[in-house]
C-alpha positions as CSV (number, residue, x, y, z in Angstrom):
1,M,8.3,-5.2,-41.9
2,T,8.3,-1.9,-40.1
3,E,8.8,1.2,-42.3
4,L,9.1,4.9,-41.4
5,T,8.8,7.5,-44.1
6,Q,8.9,11.3,-43.7
7,A,5.9,13.3,-44.8
8,G,5.8,17.0,-44.2
9,R,6.3,17.8,-40.5
10,G,6.0,14.2,-39.5
11,L,6.6,10.5,-40.1
12,I,4.3,7.7,-41.3
13,L,4.6,4.2,-39.8
14,H,3.8,1.3,-42.1
15,H,3.7,-2.4,-41.4
16,D,3.7,-4.7,-44.4
17,G,2.5,-1.9,-46.6
18,T,-0.4,-0.8,-44.3
19,E,-0.3,2.6,-42.6
20,R,-0.5,2.1,-38.8
21,A,0.3,5.6,-37.3
22,R,1.2,9.1,-38.1
23,L,3.9,10.8,-36.0
24,V,3.5,14.6,-35.5
25,L,6.9,16.1,-34.8
26,P,7.0,19.2,-32.5
27,R,8.7,22.6,-32.9
28,L,10.9,23.9,-30.2
29,G,10.3,27.6,-30.3
30,R,10.4,28.2,-34.1
31,L,12.8,25.3,-34.8
32,T,11.9,22.0,-36.4
33,P,13.9,19.0,-35.4
34,T,16.6,17.2,-37.3
35,V,15.3,13.7,-37.8
36,E,17.6,10.6,-37.9
37,I,16.2,7.1,-38.4
38,G,18.5,4.3,-37.5
39,D,18.8,0.9,-39.1
40,E,16.3,-1.8,-38.3
41,I,17.1,-4.0,-35.3
42,N,14.8,-7.0,-35.0
43,D,12.0,-5.0,-36.7
44,W,12.5,-2.0,-34.3
45,R,13.4,1.4,-35.8
46,R,15.3,3.9,-33.7
47,V,14.5,7.6,-34.2
48,W,16.3,10.7,-32.9
49,L,15.0,14.2,-32.9
50,T,17.5,17.0,-32.4
51,W,17.2,20.7,-31.9
52,R,20.2,23.1,-31.5
53,L,19.4,26.2,-29.4
54,D,21.4,29.4,-29.5
55,E,19.4,30.8,-26.6
56,A,17.1,29.5,-23.8
57,V,13.6,28.7,-24.8
58,A,10.7,28.7,-22.4
59,Q,8.2,26.1,-23.5
60,D,5.9,24.0,-21.2
61,E,5.9,20.9,-23.4
62,L,7.9,19.4,-26.2
63,S,6.3,16.2,-27.4
64,I,5.9,13.8,-30.3
65,A,2.3,12.7,-31.0
66,F,1.7,9.2,-32.2
67,R,-1.7,9.2,-33.9
68,L,-3.1,5.7,-34.6
69,T,-4.7,5.4,-38.0
70,C,-6.5,2.2,-37.0
71,E,-9.2,1.6,-34.4
72,P,-7.3,0.0,-31.5
73,D,-9.2,-2.4,-29.2
74,F,-6.3,-2.7,-26.8
75,W,-4.1,-0.1,-25.1
76,W,-1.4,-0.3,-22.5
77,A,0.9,2.1,-20.6
78,P,2.8,1.6,-17.4
79,H,0.9,4.2,-15.4
80,L,-2.5,5.8,-15.5
81,A,-3.1,9.4,-16.8
82,P,-6.9,9.5,-16.2
83,D,-7.6,13.2,-17.0
84,D,-6.7,15.6,-19.8
85,G,-3.4,17.3,-18.7
86,D,-2.3,14.2,-16.7
87,C,0.9,12.3,-17.8
88,I,3.1,9.4,-17.1
89,A,6.1,11.0,-15.5
90,Q,9.6,9.6,-16.0
91,H,9.7,8.7,-12.3
92,V,7.6,5.6,-13.2
93,F,9.6,4.6,-16.3
94,R,10.5,1.1,-15.0
95,S,9.9,-0.8,-18.3
96,P,8.5,2.2,-20.2
97,A,6.5,1.6,-23.3
98,L,3.2,2.5,-25.0
99,L,1.2,-0.1,-26.8
100,A,-1.9,-0.1,-29.0
101,A,-3.4,-3.0,-30.9
102,T,-6.2,-3.7,-33.4
103,G,-6.8,-7.4,-33.2
104,G,-3.3,-8.9,-33.5
105,D,-1.8,-5.8,-35.2
106,I,0.4,-4.1,-32.6
107,V,2.2,-0.7,-32.5
108,A,4.8,-0.3,-29.7
109,V,6.8,2.7,-28.7
110,I,9.7,2.7,-26.2
111,P,11.6,5.8,-25.0
112,D,15.3,5.8,-25.8
113,L,16.6,5.2,-22.3
114,E,20.1,6.1,-23.3
115,L,18.9,9.7,-23.6
116,C,16.2,9.8,-20.9
117,G,16.4,11.6,-17.6
118,P,19.7,13.4,-17.1
119,N,18.3,16.9,-17.1
120,E,16.1,17.4,-14.0
121,N,14.8,20.7,-15.4
122,A,13.5,18.9,-18.5
123,P,12.1,15.5,-17.5
124,W,10.5,13.1,-19.9
125,F,6.9,11.9,-19.9
126,M,4.5,9.7,-21.8
127,D,0.8,9.9,-22.2
128,L,-2.1,7.9,-23.7
129,D,-5.6,9.1,-24.7
130,A,-7.5,6.1,-26.1
131,P,-10.6,8.0,-27.3
132,K,-8.3,10.4,-29.3
133,R,-6.3,7.4,-30.6
134,T,-3.1,9.2,-29.6
135,M,0.0,8.6,-27.6
136,W,2.7,11.1,-26.7
137,L,6.4,11.0,-25.7
138,G,8.2,14.2,-24.8
139,L,9.5,16.6,-22.2
140,S,7.5,18.5,-19.6
141,R,7.7,19.2,-15.9
142,A,5.2,17.2,-13.8
143,E,3.6,17.7,-10.4
144,I,2.3,14.9,-8.2
145,K,-1.5,14.5,-8.1
146,G,-2.8,12.5,-5.2
147,H,-1.1,9.2,-4.4
148,V,0.4,8.8,-6.9
149,L,-0.6,10.2,-10.3
150,Y,1.0,13.0,-12.3
151,R,-0.1,16.2,-14.0
152,K,1.9,18.2,-16.4
153,A,3.2,21.5,-14.9
154,R,4.2,24.8,-16.4
155,G,7.6,26.4,-16.4
156,M,10.0,24.3,-18.4
157,V,12.9,26.2,-19.8
158,L,15.4,24.6,-22.2
159,E,18.9,26.0,-22.1
160,P,21.1,26.8,-25.0
161,G,22.7,23.8,-26.7
162,Q,21.5,20.5,-28.0
163,V,18.1,19.1,-27.1
164,R,17.3,15.5,-28.0
165,L,14.4,13.2,-27.9
166,G,14.6,9.6,-29.1
167,F,12.5,6.4,-29.2
168,W,12.2,2.9,-30.6
169,I,9.1,2.0,-32.6
170,T,7.8,-1.2,-34.2
171,A,4.6,-2.5,-35.8
172,Y,4.0,-6.2,-36.1
173,R,1.4,-9.0,-36.2
174,D,1.0,-11.1,-33.1
175,N,-0.3,-14.5,-34.0
176,A,0.2,-16.0,-30.5
177,Q,-2.7,-17.8,-28.8
178,P,-3.5,-16.3,-26.5
179,P,-2.3,-12.9,-27.8
180,D,0.7,-11.6,-25.9
181,P,1.3,-8.0,-26.7
182,W,4.0,-7.6,-24.1
183,R,6.3,-10.4,-25.2
184,R,8.3,-8.7,-27.9
185,V,8.5,-5.4,-25.9
186,S,9.6,-7.0,-22.6
187,R,12.3,-9.0,-24.3
188,F,13.6,-6.0,-26.3
189,L,13.8,-3.9,-23.1
190,W,15.6,-6.7,-21.2
191,E,18.1,-7.4,-24.0
192,R,18.8,-3.8,-24.8
193,Y,19.0,-2.3,-21.4
194,A,19.2,-4.9,-18.6
195,R,21.7,-7.4,-20.0
196,P,24.6,-4.9,-20.2
197,L,23.9,-4.0,-16.6
198,V,23.9,-7.6,-15.6
199,A,27.2,-8.1,-17.4
200,A,28.6,-5.1,-15.3
201,G,27.5,-6.8,-12.1
202,E,24.3,-5.0,-11.4
203,P,22.4,-4.9,-9.1
204,G,25.3,-6.1,-7.0
205,T,27.9,-8.9,-6.4
206,T,27.7,-9.3,-2.7
207,P,27.2,-12.9,-1.6
208,L,23.5,-13.1,-0.7
209,D,24.0,-14.8,2.7
210,R,25.8,-11.7,3.9
211,F,22.5,-9.9,3.7
212,V,20.7,-12.8,5.4
213,E,23.2,-12.7,8.2
214,H,22.6,-9.0,8.6
215,T,18.8,-9.6,8.7
216,Y,18.9,-12.2,11.5
217,T,21.5,-10.4,13.5
218,W,19.3,-7.3,13.4
219,A,16.0,-9.1,14.2
220,F,17.3,-11.4,16.9
221,S,20.3,-9.5,18.4
222,T,20.8,-5.8,17.9
223,W,17.1,-4.8,17.5
224,R,15.8,-7.8,19.5
225,D,14.0,-5.8,22.1
226,A,11.9,-4.1,19.4
227,V,11.6,-6.9,16.9
228,W,11.3,-10.3,18.5
229,H,8.3,-11.1,20.6
230,E,7.7,-14.3,22.5
231,F,4.7,-15.0,24.8
232,D,2.2,-17.7,25.9
233,L,-1.0,-17.9,24.0
234,G,-3.7,-20.3,25.2
235,G,-1.1,-22.4,27.0
236,T,1.3,-22.6,24.0
237,R,4.6,-20.7,23.7
238,V,4.6,-18.7,20.5
239,G,6.8,-16.0,19.0
240,A,7.5,-13.9,15.9
241,P,8.9,-10.6,14.8
242,A,6.7,-7.6,15.2
243,F,4.7,-6.6,12.2
244,I,6.4,-3.2,11.9
245,V,9.2,-1.2,13.6
246,N,10.6,2.3,12.9
247,V,13.8,4.2,13.2
248,T,12.8,5.6,16.6
249,E,13.1,2.1,18.0
250,S,16.8,1.9,17.0
251,P,19.2,1.3,20.0
252,N,21.0,4.4,18.6
253,Y,18.0,6.7,18.5
254,P,18.6,9.6,20.9
255,G,14.9,10.2,21.9
256,E,11.8,8.4,23.0
257,P,10.6,5.6,20.6
258,A,7.3,6.0,18.9
259,Q,5.0,3.3,17.5
260,R,4.0,3.7,13.9
261,E,1.1,1.2,14.2
262,F,-0.3,-1.1,16.9
263,L,2.0,-4.0,18.0
264,S,0.9,-7.0,16.1
265,I,1.9,-10.2,14.2
266,W,0.3,-11.0,10.8
267,N,-0.3,-13.9,8.5
268,Q,-1.8,-12.0,5.6
269,A,-1.3,-11.9,1.9
270,W,1.4,-9.2,2.2
271,F,2.8,-9.6,5.7
272,S,3.2,-13.3,6.5
273,S,5.2,-14.3,9.6
274,L,4.8,-17.9,8.5
275,R,6.5,-17.2,5.2
276,S,9.4,-15.5,6.9
277,A,9.6,-18.3,9.5
278,S,9.9,-20.9,6.7
279,G,12.9,-19.0,5.4
280,L,14.4,-18.9,8.9
281,M,13.9,-22.6,9.2
282,R,15.6,-23.3,5.9
283,Y,18.6,-21.2,6.9
284,A,18.7,-22.8,10.4
285,I,18.6,-26.3,8.9
286,R,21.5,-25.4,6.5
287,T,23.6,-23.8,9.3
288,Q,22.6,-26.3,12.0
289,N,21.4,-23.5,14.2
290,D,19.1,-24.9,16.8
291,E,18.2,-21.5,18.3
292,L,16.9,-20.2,15.0
293,K,15.0,-23.5,14.4
294,D,13.2,-23.0,17.8
295,K,12.3,-19.4,16.8
296,A,10.9,-20.6,13.4
297,R,8.8,-23.3,15.2
298,L,7.4,-20.7,17.6
299,T,6.1,-18.7,14.7
300,K,4.6,-21.9,13.2
301,E,2.8,-22.5,16.5
302,L,1.4,-19.0,16.4
303,A,-0.1,-19.6,12.9
304,L,-1.6,-22.9,14.2
305,S,-3.0,-21.0,17.3
306,A,-5.4,-19.0,15.2
307,P,-8.9,-20.1,16.4
308,M,-11.1,-21.9,13.8
309,R,-14.7,-21.0,13.4
310,D,-16.6,-23.1,10.9
311,G,-13.3,-23.7,9.1
312,L,-12.4,-20.0,9.0
313,F,-9.6,-18.4,11.0
314,P,-8.3,-14.8,11.6
315,S,-5.0,-13.5,10.2
316,V,-3.7,-10.9,12.8
317,Y,-2.9,-11.1,16.5
318,R,-2.6,-7.7,18.1
319,T,-2.3,-6.0,21.4
320,A,-4.5,-3.2,22.8
321,V,-3.0,0.3,22.6
322,H,-3.2,3.3,25.0
323,E,-1.9,6.8,25.0
324,V,0.8,7.9,27.5
325,E,2.3,11.3,28.1
326,I,6.1,11.5,27.5
327,D,7.8,14.9,27.9
328,G,4.5,16.6,27.7
329,K,3.5,14.9,24.4
330,A,0.9,12.1,23.9
331,S,2.4,8.9,22.6
332,R,0.9,5.6,21.7
333,R,2.1,2.5,23.5
334,S,1.2,-1.2,23.5
335,K,-0.5,-2.5,26.6
336,G,1.4,-5.8,26.2
337,W,0.6,-9.3,24.9
338,A,-1.5,-10.0,27.9
339,T,-4.1,-7.8,26.1
340,G,-3.7,-9.6,22.8
341,Y,-6.7,-10.6,20.6
342,W,-7.3,-12.0,17.1
343,T,-8.6,-9.9,14.3
344,N,-7.9,-9.4,10.6
345,S,-6.2,-7.1,8.2
346,N,-7.2,-3.4,8.3
347,R,-6.3,-3.0,4.6
348,C,-9.9,-3.3,3.8
349,P,-12.8,-1.3,2.3
350,R,-14.1,0.4,5.5
351,E,-16.1,2.9,3.4
352,R,-18.2,0.0,2.2
353,G,-18.8,-1.4,5.6
354,I,-16.0,-4.0,5.6
355,D,-13.7,-3.6,8.6
356,D,-10.8,-5.6,10.2
357,R,-13.2,-8.0,11.8
358,W,-14.2,-9.5,8.4
359,Y,-12.5,-12.7,7.3
360,H,-10.5,-12.3,4.1
361,L,-10.3,-15.6,2.2
362,L,-7.2,-14.6,0.3
363,D,-5.2,-14.4,3.6
364,A,-6.4,-17.8,4.8
365,S,-5.6,-19.6,1.5
366,W,-2.1,-18.1,1.5
367,T,-1.5,-19.1,5.1
368,C,-2.7,-22.7,4.4
369,L,-0.6,-22.9,1.2
370,L,2.5,-22.0,3.3
371,M,1.5,-24.6,5.9
372,L,1.4,-27.3,3.2
373,R,4.8,-26.2,1.8
374,W,6.3,-26.3,5.3
375,H,4.9,-29.8,5.9
376,D,6.1,-31.0,2.4
377,E,9.5,-29.3,2.3
378,L,10.8,-28.5,5.8
379,E,9.4,-31.0,8.4
380,P,6.3,-33.1,8.4
381,D,3.6,-31.9,10.8
382,A,0.1,-33.5,10.5
383,R,-1.4,-30.5,12.3
384,L,-0.6,-28.2,9.3
385,V,-2.3,-30.6,6.9
386,E,-5.4,-30.9,9.1
387,H,-5.6,-27.2,9.5
388,A,-5.5,-26.7,5.7
389,R,-8.0,-29.5,5.1
390,T,-10.5,-28.1,7.6
391,Y,-10.3,-24.7,6.0
392,A,-10.6,-26.2,2.5
393,G,-13.8,-27.9,3.6
394,K,-15.3,-24.5,4.3
395,L,-13.8,-22.9,1.2
396,L,-15.4,-25.3,-1.2
397,T,-18.9,-24.5,0.2
398,L,-18.3,-20.9,-0.8
399,Q,-17.5,-21.6,-4.5
400,D,-20.3,-20.6,-6.8
401,E,-21.5,-22.5,-9.8
402,G,-19.2,-20.6,-12.1
403,G,-16.2,-21.5,-10.0
404,R,-15.8,-18.1,-8.3
405,F,-15.3,-17.2,-4.7
406,P,-16.2,-14.2,-2.5
407,A,-13.4,-12.1,-1.0
408,W,-14.7,-11.1,2.5
409,L,-17.0,-12.9,4.9
410,H,-19.0,-11.1,7.6
411,P,-17.5,-11.7,11.1
412,E,-20.8,-12.9,12.6
413,T,-23.1,-14.2,9.9
414,L,-20.3,-15.4,7.7
415,E,-22.3,-14.1,4.7
416,P,-20.1,-13.0,1.8
417,A,-19.7,-9.4,0.7
418,G,-20.3,-8.8,-3.0
419,L,-17.0,-6.9,-3.4
420,L,-14.2,-8.5,-5.5
421,H,-16.3,-11.6,-6.0
422,G,-14.4,-13.6,-8.7
423,S,-11.4,-11.3,-8.7
424,P,-7.9,-12.4,-9.3
425,E,-7.6,-13.1,-5.6
426,D,-9.3,-16.4,-6.5
427,A,-6.0,-17.5,-8.1
428,M,-4.6,-18.0,-4.6
429,H,-7.4,-20.5,-3.9
430,V,-6.3,-22.4,-7.1
431,S,-2.7,-22.7,-5.9
432,F,-3.8,-23.7,-2.4
433,L,-6.3,-26.3,-3.6
434,L,-3.9,-27.9,-6.1
435,K,-1.2,-28.2,-3.4
436,L,-3.7,-29.8,-1.0
437,A,-4.7,-32.2,-3.7
438,E,-1.1,-33.1,-4.2
439,V,-0.5,-33.6,-0.4
440,T,-3.8,-35.6,0.2
441,G,-4.5,-37.2,-3.2
442,S,-8.0,-35.8,-3.3
443,T,-9.4,-35.2,-6.8
444,A,-12.2,-32.9,-5.4
445,Y,-9.7,-30.2,-4.6
446,R,-8.1,-30.5,-8.0
447,Q,-11.4,-30.3,-9.8
448,A,-12.5,-27.2,-7.8
449,A,-9.2,-25.5,-8.5
450,L,-9.4,-26.0,-12.3
451,K,-13.0,-24.8,-12.3
452,T,-11.8,-21.6,-10.7
453,M,-8.9,-21.2,-13.1
454,D,-11.1,-21.5,-16.1
455,A,-13.4,-18.9,-14.7
456,L,-10.5,-16.5,-14.3
457,L,-9.5,-17.2,-17.9
458,D,-13.0,-16.2,-19.0
459,E,-12.6,-12.9,-17.2
460,P,-10.7,-11.0,-15.6
461,V,-7.4,-12.2,-17.0
462,P,-7.9,-11.5,-20.7
463,A,-9.3,-8.0,-19.8
464,G,-6.3,-7.1,-17.6
465,R,-8.7,-6.5,-14.6
466,W,-6.0,-6.9,-12.0
467,E,-8.0,-5.7,-9.0
468,D,-7.4,-6.9,-5.4
469,F,-7.4,-5.5,-1.9
470,E,-4.2,-3.6,-2.5
471,T,-5.4,-2.0,-5.7
472,Y,-7.9,0.2,-3.9
473,W,-7.5,-0.2,-0.1
474,S,-3.9,0.6,0.7
475,C,-2.1,3.9,0.2
476,S,-3.3,4.4,-3.4
477,R,-7.0,5.1,-3.1
478,F,-7.6,6.5,-6.5
479,G,-10.7,4.9,-8.2
480,A,-12.0,3.1,-5.1
481,D,-15.2,5.0,-5.2
482,T,-15.5,5.4,-9.0
483,H,-13.7,2.7,-11.0
484,L,-13.9,-0.6,-9.2
485,G,-14.6,-3.0,-12.0
486,R,-14.5,-0.2,-14.6
487,R,-11.7,0.9,-17.0
488,I,-10.2,4.3,-16.8
489,E,-11.9,5.8,-19.9
490,R,-9.1,8.0,-21.1
491,N,-6.5,5.2,-20.9
492,A,-8.9,2.2,-21.7
493,M,-7.2,0.3,-18.8
494,Y,-8.2,-0.9,-15.4
495,K,-6.3,0.2,-12.3
496,Q,-3.9,-2.8,-12.0
497,N,-1.9,-4.3,-9.3
498,T,1.1,-6.7,-9.6
499,L,0.1,-9.0,-6.8
500,S,-2.9,-10.1,-8.8
501,M,-0.7,-10.9,-11.8
502,F,1.7,-12.9,-9.6
503,W,-1.0,-15.0,-8.0
504,T,-2.5,-15.7,-11.4
505,A,0.8,-16.6,-13.1
506,E,1.6,-18.9,-10.1
507,A,-1.8,-20.6,-10.3
508,L,-1.6,-21.1,-14.1
509,L,1.8,-22.8,-13.7
510,A,0.4,-25.0,-11.0
511,C,-2.5,-25.9,-13.3
512,H,-0.2,-26.7,-16.1
513,R,2.0,-28.9,-13.9
514,A,-1.1,-30.7,-12.5
515,T,-2.7,-31.4,-15.9
516,G,0.0,-31.1,-18.6
517,D,-2.5,-28.7,-20.5
518,A,-0.4,-26.3,-22.6
519,R,-3.2,-23.8,-22.6
520,Y,-2.5,-23.0,-18.9
521,L,1.2,-22.5,-19.6
522,A,0.5,-20.2,-22.6
523,W,-1.8,-18.0,-20.4
524,G,0.8,-18.1,-17.6
525,V,3.6,-16.9,-19.9
526,R,1.3,-14.1,-21.1
527,T,0.5,-13.1,-17.6
528,L,4.2,-13.2,-16.5
529,D,5.1,-11.1,-19.5
530,E,2.6,-8.5,-18.4
531,L,4.0,-8.6,-14.9
532,S,7.5,-8.2,-16.3
533,M,6.5,-4.8,-17.7
534,M,6.6,-3.6,-14.0
535,Q,10.1,-4.8,-13.5
536,Q,13.0,-2.2,-13.6
537,V,15.3,-2.8,-16.6
538,W,17.7,0.1,-16.4
539,Q,19.6,2.5,-14.1
540,P,17.9,5.9,-14.4
541,P,20.1,8.9,-13.6
542,F,17.3,10.2,-11.3
543,V,17.2,7.0,-9.1
544,H,19.9,7.1,-6.5
545,I,20.0,3.4,-5.5
546,R,20.7,0.3,-7.6
547,A,17.5,-0.1,-9.6
548,L,17.9,-3.2,-11.9
549,G,15.6,-6.1,-11.2
550,G,13.2,-4.4,-8.7
551,F,9.5,-4.1,-9.2
552,G,6.8,-1.5,-8.9
553,V,3.4,-2.0,-7.3
554,M,0.7,-0.9,-9.6
555,N,-0.1,1.6,-12.4
556,A,-1.2,4.3,-9.9
557,D,1.7,4.3,-7.4
558,A,5.3,5.3,-7.5
559,E,7.5,2.8,-5.6
560,W,10.8,1.5,-6.9
561,N,12.4,-1.7,-5.5
562,D,9.2,-2.7,-3.7
563,A,9.6,-5.8,-1.4
564,R,7.3,-7.9,-3.6
565,Q,10.3,-8.7,-5.9
566,S,11.4,-11.3,-3.3
567,L,8.0,-13.0,-3.8
568,F,8.2,-12.9,-7.6
569,A,11.8,-14.0,-8.1
570,E,11.4,-17.8,-7.9
571,L,8.3,-17.8,-10.1
572,L,10.3,-16.2,-12.9
573,M,12.8,-19.1,-12.5
574,D,10.0,-21.7,-12.4
575,Y,8.8,-20.4,-15.8
576,Y,12.2,-20.8,-17.2
577,A,12.2,-24.4,-16.1
578,E,9.0,-25.0,-18.0
579,T,9.7,-22.9,-21.1
580,G,13.5,-22.7,-21.5
581,D,13.3,-18.9,-22.0
582,P,16.4,-17.5,-20.3
583,H,14.9,-14.1,-20.0
584,F,12.8,-15.4,-17.1
585,F,15.7,-16.9,-15.2
586,E,17.8,-13.8,-15.6
587,R,14.9,-11.6,-14.4
588,G,14.5,-13.9,-11.4
589,I,18.1,-13.5,-10.4
590,A,17.9,-9.7,-10.8
591,A,14.7,-9.7,-8.7
592,L,16.3,-11.7,-5.9
593,K,19.4,-9.5,-5.8
594,A,17.2,-6.4,-5.9
595,S,15.4,-7.7,-2.8
596,F,18.3,-6.7,-0.6
597,V,19.2,-3.3,-2.2
598,M,17.2,-1.3,0.3
599,M,19.1,-2.8,3.3
600,Y,21.2,-0.5,5.5
601,C,24.6,-2.1,5.5
602,P,28.2,-1.5,4.2
603,E,27.5,-3.8,1.2
604,N,25.0,-1.2,-0.1
605,P,27.1,2.0,-0.1
606,R,24.6,4.1,-2.1
607,T,21.7,3.1,0.1
608,K,23.7,3.4,3.3
609,A,24.6,7.0,2.5
610,L,21.0,7.9,1.9
611,Y,19.9,6.4,5.2
612,E,22.6,8.3,7.1
613,Q,21.7,11.6,5.4
614,T,18.1,11.1,6.5
615,H,18.7,9.3,9.8
616,A,22.0,10.6,11.1
617,F,22.0,8.4,14.2
618,F,22.2,5.2,12.2
619,G,25.3,3.0,12.8
620,L,26.6,-0.5,13.2
621,Q,23.7,-1.8,15.3
622,D,21.3,-0.8,12.6
623,Y,22.8,-3.0,9.9
624,G,20.0,-5.1,8.5
625,F,17.3,-2.4,8.8
626,M,15.4,-2.2,5.5
627,M,12.7,0.1,4.2
628,E,10.3,-1.9,2.0
629,N,10.7,0.4,-1.0
630,Y,12.3,3.5,-2.5
631,A,10.8,6.9,-3.6
632,H,7.3,5.9,-2.7
633,G,6.2,9.5,-2.6
634,G,6.7,9.9,-6.4
635,T,9.9,11.9,-6.6
636,T,13.5,11.7,-5.8
637,A,13.9,15.5,-5.3
638,R,14.3,15.3,-1.5
639,L,16.0,12.8,0.7
640,D,13.0,12.4,3.0
641,E,10.9,11.4,-0.1
642,E,13.5,8.7,-1.0
643,I,14.2,6.8,2.2
644,G,11.4,5.9,4.6
645,D,11.5,5.3,8.3
646,F,10.2,1.8,9.0
647,T,10.8,-1.9,8.5
648,I,8.2,-4.6,8.0
649,Y,10.2,-7.7,8.6
650,D,7.7,-9.9,6.8
651,W,7.6,-7.5,3.8
652,G,11.2,-6.5,3.7
653,N,14.4,-8.0,5.2
654,G,12.8,-11.2,6.6
655,A,10.9,-11.8,3.3
656,A,14.0,-11.3,1.3
657,A,16.0,-13.7,3.5
658,E,13.2,-16.2,3.0
659,A,13.5,-15.9,-0.8
660,R,17.2,-16.4,-0.7
661,S,17.0,-19.6,1.2
662,R,14.0,-21.0,-0.7
663,I,15.7,-20.3,-4.1
664,R,19.0,-21.8,-2.8
665,D,17.2,-24.9,-1.8
666,H,15.4,-25.3,-5.2
667,Y,17.9,-23.8,-7.6
668,G,21.2,-23.6,-5.7
669,D,23.8,-20.8,-6.0
670,V,24.3,-22.0,-9.6
671,Y,21.7,-23.7,-11.7
672,V,22.8,-26.0,-14.6
673,D,20.4,-27.1,-17.3
674,R,22.4,-29.7,-19.1
675,P,19.8,-30.7,-21.8
676,R,19.4,-27.0,-22.9
677,G,23.1,-26.3,-22.6
678,L,22.4,-23.3,-20.3
679,A,23.5,-22.4,-16.8
680,F,22.9,-19.5,-14.5
681,G,25.0,-18.0,-11.6
682,I,22.5,-16.9,-9.0
683,D,24.8,-15.9,-6.2
684,S,27.2,-13.6,-8.1
685,I,28.9,-16.4,-9.9
686,A,29.7,-16.3,-13.6
687,V,29.1,-19.5,-15.5
688,E,30.7,-20.3,-18.9
689,K,30.2,-23.5,-20.9
690,E,33.3,-25.4,-21.7
691,E,33.9,-28.8,-23.5
692,A,34.5,-30.5,-20.1
693,G,31.5,-28.8,-18.4
694,W,31.0,-25.4,-16.9
695,T,33.6,-23.0,-15.4
696,L,32.4,-21.1,-12.4
697,T,34.0,-17.8,-11.5
698,D,33.3,-16.0,-8.2
699,L,32.4,-12.4,-9.0
700,A,32.2,-11.5,-5.3
701,C,35.9,-12.4,-4.7
702,S,34.6,-14.1,-1.5
703,P,35.7,-17.7,-1.1
704,R,32.8,-19.8,0.0
705,E,30.8,-23.0,-0.2
706,V,28.4,-23.0,-3.2
707,R,25.6,-25.3,-4.1
708,I,25.1,-26.4,-7.7
709,V,21.7,-27.7,-8.7
710,F,21.1,-29.6,-12.0
711,D,18.0,-29.9,-14.1
712,D,17.2,-33.4,-12.8
713,G,17.1,-32.2,-9.2
714,S,20.6,-33.6,-8.3
715,S,23.1,-31.3,-6.7
716,Q,26.6,-31.0,-5.5
717,T,28.4,-28.6,-3.2
718,L,32.0,-27.3,-3.7
719,Y,34.2,-24.7,-2.2
720,L,34.7,-21.9,-4.7
721,D,37.9,-19.9,-4.3
722,G,38.3,-18.0,-7.6
723,T,37.3,-20.5,-10.2
724,A,36.1,-24.2,-10.4
725,V,34.8,-26.6,-13.0
726,V,31.7,-28.7,-12.8
727,S,30.5,-31.3,-15.3
């Protein structure tokens, strides 16, 4: 039982009679706060601090200190604050909480999000200093430090009137095996803040196919000249959308177009043209669109065209670039596909001698996993299986005795680099090898996969060392030269990336399904709960687009609604299928819907207005354009920091369209779990259980054909015009 008692200028937190923390309450000027402690709700206590000011008070910081009276061996916060004076600004309050644990004894603090954020002159912050055994929650201005951390800034002035701070706090014993310190916190946040928004229709009630239609019209019609590229490669006709385009390539742009990056097509762990093409194929099969089928197959041919060398193959096909002079200014231009050549991702540790010529095994395993899924689910193609089998033969020679793999291989000698050896990137090899074992019946692949998974469960998974290529070698470079493989001392946490968590949770589920071993499922749930703490559970007043359901990237960057949510959505639903926990399915639906929030189109009026304020020339022909995330720069103070200027089809609109079609194929527009008595409306459809079955109500007010999938894999399709009943 959680108890809070007042003592002097503070509060004391007890759990089952043992003191866990002392809370030091601040003065505002000379004023002490009025303290209100609410009733217990599921062992959480709600606390409000109130000051009433007769005049303005200049005070740089107003914060509550939570001083732990134990010796915690575990700490968690949603963002890093590596140096004294740093903080966790409210901008990164996606699922905000502070956690500390000694063994299984956990203390958790959550900001009261019903109070947080309306006053831009007095923003909220959190902080965590593990050596000092102290956490903070309060008000302070913050300035951006690097890309993207935060430091407290001077100059806060609190105006006359009422000033309030509030939080939820609990202390409890976690007896789960393995320990899961995020489980209770993530569910409280979802139930308290997300479910009311879901009930109100957030993050939207537009039929999802409308966004898919915008995507494919944009890519293959209105922006076709910039986006779709088709050419001959080694005697084979291939095609795919360009890796990246920007607003200057709009047919409505009044000036000369400019290239943001070299013209290229990727099959990499982020940007996968094969993944997007599989979604296009699913949609084309469903709509009987032969033209789109042909385009999807051209992209498959491109993936198969990557030249093999001792079982390895590159991930990027790009053109040469030259500079031309336009209106007296130098501008980069592609020299055309006739100059094309194979290479690899340039998101790599160049400062350590690894460049875009090096093979990255993560990218190859992801591409081969997608090939096997295409063969298994879309249309059989023995070439896909053979490509994957040839690569797997090489991959297995690279596995060490402990089950771990290297990350990069030298382009000439094929010798491995020591960097990221045995990192969570290995989880992708687990998923690939288990899928190959399923397709081919080979036990060798299965045994190798399980050996790798067991190595990951030894370390890094229990330690939370979620390090991969994106963690250090993308836009957020903090720690690349100082903390690779090391915790941030002040926060007792590693720099962490959500892709690693996703790959690991996906691999653990595959291991459980392959073996029936409950241990893998328990670790998978724990990993997914940790990942869920980067999902957005509320609608902050300082975020000007629909926020519910989207994901952030890592604990040292600032994006909201990052494109990875389309990758994560179905895995959340898959974990519901195994566990029966409805939180997971609800989160998956919200993530899928959030995948389209950044699209420029009439169905997203808030987002559309922001685009038009930033890019005034945007119009009808630009519907479907979609920036990959929101407010990446760390603030929403200026429009040009909120809405970017480019679209990566394979990490934006094309990826989101793929997720929609994949989830529709697997879970329908409505998923009905008859044994558990639960059902979920995925495509803006409310589902209510009745004696005779389930009543479906269209929340989009858009009569359409909907697909209902049942727990046993059976399905039915009906035309929904208002309401309908299924049994």
